[in-house]
C-alpha positions, -999 to +999 in steps of 0.1 A: -001+001+000+029+024+006+038+024-031+004+040-039+014+072-020+051+071-025+051+104-046+031+121-019+054+110+009+085+122-012+068+156-017+061+159+020+097+148+029+111+175+005+088+200+020+099+191+054+136+194+045+131+229+029+113+239+061+141+227+084+166+245+063+145+278+070+132+282+035+099+303+034+070+282+033+058+297-001+090+291-017+093+255-002+059+247-015+067+261-049+098+240-050+083+208-042+055+214-068+080+221-095+098+189-087+098+163-115+067+144-107+073+120-138+085+088-122+078+052-123+047+053-099+032+082-117+007+060-136-002+041-104-007+072-080-033+097-088-015+132-092-018+157-063-007+184-088-039+186-110-063+215-111-095+193-112-120+197-085-146+173-076-182+183-067-212+164-053-244+165-073-259+188-047-230+213-049-231+215-086-268+221-084-264+249-059-239+265-082-261+263-112-291+275-094-271+305-081-259+313-115-294+311-128-309+334-102-281+359-108-288+358-145-326+362-141-320+390-117-297+410-142-321+403-170-350+415-150-332+448-140-322+453-178-359+447-188-371+472-161-344+499-173-355+494-209-392+497-199-384+529-179-364+543-209-391+536-232-418+553-209-395+583-207-392+586-244-429+582-249-436+610-223-410+632-238-425+629-273-458+635-260-448+666-243-432+678-276-462+672-297-485+688-270-461+719-269-461+723-306-499+720-309-505+745-281-479+768-298-498+770-330-530+775-311-523+799-282-501+826-270-472+820-247-489+826-213-518+804-223-496+776-234-478+776-202-509+773-182-526+747-204-496+727-205-491+726-169-528+716-165-526+690-192-494+676-179-509+670-145-541+656-160-522+633-182-497+621-157-526+612-134-540+588-162-505+574-172-500+560-135-502+523-145-497+498-118-470+474-132-460+443-112-439+415-122-438+384-100-406+361-103-404+333-079-369+331-065 
């Protein structure tokens, strides 16, 4: 059974030697990792120098669910921003048309008073309850 972990034991022995010789831990670990790991037991012993990570199904599901929720949240925020921008554009266009029509029909003072009154009236009608329900 010792031969299965021989490479790991060798790495730990080298690390211990370096630390005894007062080599800083970071440098000692880098030196051990950079050692030639290709030896006769490398095919038998799983490598301890890989970047692979193992996850359980539950952990993977949690990661995926978190990513999906974040994506939905970002998309929803973008959709609300686009809707708000569109509503602002519509209101601005309406105000421009209204001002142009009033300009043609009335004098400056009458336009201002009429515009203020109509704007208040129209804003009271544009108040649209807008609810989205997304289950989290």
